[in-house]
N, C-alpha and C positions, 0 to 999 in steps of 0.2 A: 498601641500595639507595635511591636518591633518587627521589622522586616527580616526575613531569613536570608542568609547569604546565598547567592546564586552559584558560587563556585563549588565544585565537588572534586574530590580526589579521584584521580584515574590511575589505575595500575599500568605500569609500562608494559608494552607488548614485546615479546621476544621475536626477533626476526629470524626466520629459518635460514640455515646455512646455505640452502639452495637458492635463496633470493639474492640477486645482486645488490651490493651496497651502493649507495649514491656517493660519488666522489665530489669534492668541492668544485671541480671543474664542471660537473654536470648540473650544479646548482647555480651557476653564474646567471646573472640577470643581463638580458640584452642591453647594451649601452645605447644611449640616445645619440643620434648623428650630430656632428658639429659641422656647421656650414664652413666651407673652405674660405669664404670671405672673412669669417670671424678669425681665422688663423692668419690669413694674408694681410688683412687690414689695409687694403689698397696697394700693397706692395706686390711685386711679381714673384718674389722669393722670400721664404721664411726658413730660419734655421731651427731645427727641433733637436733637443737633447733627449736621448732615449737609452737607458741602461749604460750611461757613461760614454756613449758614442754620439757623434753629431751627424744628423741626417739633414737633407735639404729638400724642401718641397717648393717646386716652382710651377708657375702657370705659363703655358705657351701663349703665343699670339692668337692661336685658334681656340683657346679656352681649355685645352687639355692640361692634365696635371702630371708632373714627373716627380717621383720620389727617388732621390739619390742617396745611397747609403755610403 
């Protein structure tokens, strides 16, 4: 006896013009946090390249973080 396929064809739904469309920004998945120590790797300062610019992340003696653009 052959098994029947489980998949079925579904007709696409029309979205009413009054219903707001989802933008790619609204579909973003929350990113996972990165530990600052993973970035600093024992250093007090790390240089970060972002969109062609150089930023600097540094940790103070009190354990606070400073991001300089």
